[in-house]
C-alpha positions in Angstrom: 0.0 0.0 0.0 2.9 2.3 0.6 4.2 2.0 -3.0 0.7 2.4 -4.3 0.3 5.6 -2.3 3.7 7.0 -3.5 2.9 6.0 -7.1 -0.5 7.7 -6.9 0.9 10.9 -5.5 3.8 11.1 -8.0 1.8 10.1 -11.1 -1.3 12.1 -10.6 -0.1 15.0 -8.4 -2.9 14.9 -5.9 -2.6 16.6 -2.5 -1.7 14.6 0.6 -5.1 15.3 2.1 -6.8 14.0 -1.1 -4.6 11.0 -1.1 -5.5 10.4 2.6 -9.2 10.3 1.6 -8.4 8.0 -1.4 -6.6 5.6 0.9 -9.5 5.7 3.5 -11.9 4.7 0.7 -9.8 1.6 0.2 -9.8 0.8 3.9 -6.4 2.1 4.8 -6.3 4.7 7.6 -3.2 6.8 7.1 -2.4 10.4 8.0 -1.3 13.0 5.4 2.0 13.6 7.2 2.8 9.9 7.0 2.1 10.0 3.3 4.5 12.9 3.0 7.2 10.9 4.8 6.6 7.9 2.5 6.9 10.0 -0.6 10.1 11.6 0.6 11.6 8.2 1.5 10.4 6.0 -1.3 10.0 8.2 -4.4 13.8 8.2 -5.2 13.8 4.4 -5.1 10.8 4.2 -7.3 12.4 6.6 -9.8 15.6 4.5 -9.8 13.6 1.3 -10.6 11.7 3.1 -13.4 15.1 4.3 -14.8 16.3 0.7 -15.0 13.2 -0.4 -16.9 13.4 2.5 -19.4 13.6 1.5 -23.0 16.7 2.1 -25.1 16.9 5.3 -27.0 17.9 5.7 -30.6 21.6 6.0 -31.6 21.3 9.6 -32.8 20.0 12.6 -30.9 19.2 16.2 -31.7 19.7 18.9 -29.1 18.5 22.5 -29.2 17.5 25.3 -27.0 14.9 28.0 -27.2 13.7 30.9 -25.3 10.3 30.4 -23.6 8.1 32.3 -21.1 7.4 30.4 -18.0 5.1 32.1 -15.5 6.0 35.5 -16.7 9.8 34.9 -16.7 11.8 34.2 -19.8 14.1 31.2 -19.6 16.0 28.9 -21.9 14.6 25.5 -22.6 17.3 22.9 -23.4 15.8 19.8 -25.0 17.2 16.5 -26.4 15.1 14.2 -28.7 16.1 11.0 -30.4 15.6 10.3 -34.1 12.1 9.0 -33.4 11.1 12.3 -31.8 10.9 11.0 -28.3 11.9 13.6 -25.7 14.9 12.3 -23.8 15.6 15.1 -21.4 14.9 18.8 -20.9 16.2 21.6 -18.6 15.2 25.1 -17.9 18.0 27.7 -17.3 18.1 31.4 -16.8 21.3 31.6 -18.8 22.5 30.3 -22.1 26.1 29.6 -21.4 28.7 26.8 -21.4 28.0 25.9 -17.8 24.3 25.3 -18.5 25.1 23.3 -21.7 27.6 21.1 -19.8 25.0 20.5 -17.1 22.3 19.6 -19.6 24.5 17.2 -21.6 25.9 15.5 -18.5 22.4 15.0 -17.1 20.9 13.8 -20.5 23.8 11.3 -21.0 23.5 10.2 -17.4 19.9 9.2 -17.7 19.8 8.0 -21.3 23.2 6.5 -22.1 25.8 7.6 -24.7 24.6 8.0 -28.3 26.7 7.5 -31.4 25.9 11.0 -32.7 24.4 14.2 -31.3 23.3 17.0 -33.7 23.4 20.5 -32.3 23.1 24.1 -33.7 26.1 26.4 -34.1 25.9 27.7 -30.6 29.4 28.0 -29.0 28.1 27.0 -25.6 26.6 23.7 -27.0 29.9 23.0 -28.8 31.8 23.6 -25.6 29.4 21.3 -23.7 29.9 18.5 -26.3 33.7 19.0 -26.2 33.7 18.7 -22.4 31.5 15.5 -22.6 34.0 14.0 -25.1 36.9 14.8 -22.9 35.2 13.0 -20.0 34.4 10.0 -22.2 38.1 9.8 -23.3 39.3 10.1 -19.7 41.1 13.4 -20.2 39.0 15.0 -17.4 38.1 13.3 -14.1 34.6 12.2 -13.3 34.4 14.9 -10.6 34.2 17.5 -13.4 30.9 16.0 -14.5 29.4 16.1 -11.1 27.2 13.0 -11.8 28.3 9.7 -10.4 26.2 7.7 -12.9 27.7 9.5 -15.9 31.2 8.7 -14.6 30.2 5.1 -14.6 28.9 5.3 -18.1 32.0 7.2 -19.3 34.4 4.7 -17.6 
């Protein structure tokens, strides 16, 4: 019932009090604060298991960024899609610079594996991000540069 509660909260975004009522309808008496503790404790484990079951992505990716308005604030949307059009990863950033591109690439590669080819636009920050990722893959930079333990394992 714990995993059901966590799944229901994460998947459908209901409030803890609503989830408390849903569980009561199913004969489980649980307080909303207990539900909160369960979500905090078990949601990372559920996410990790879901990541293991994730299907393989295509060998070639396309990466771009655009400027979008989110709640009245303009931010950059970094997005990677595979050749089939499936969104692999996205990130919102207030700046369009090399640091943001490196962070996005490291995170996307960490969660989706390493593709054979990544197509990017002519942005210098994206090129620098790809260059840094290639240096990590070749072992020229230490895994601490990446900041993601899982990516270090993929690159190694």
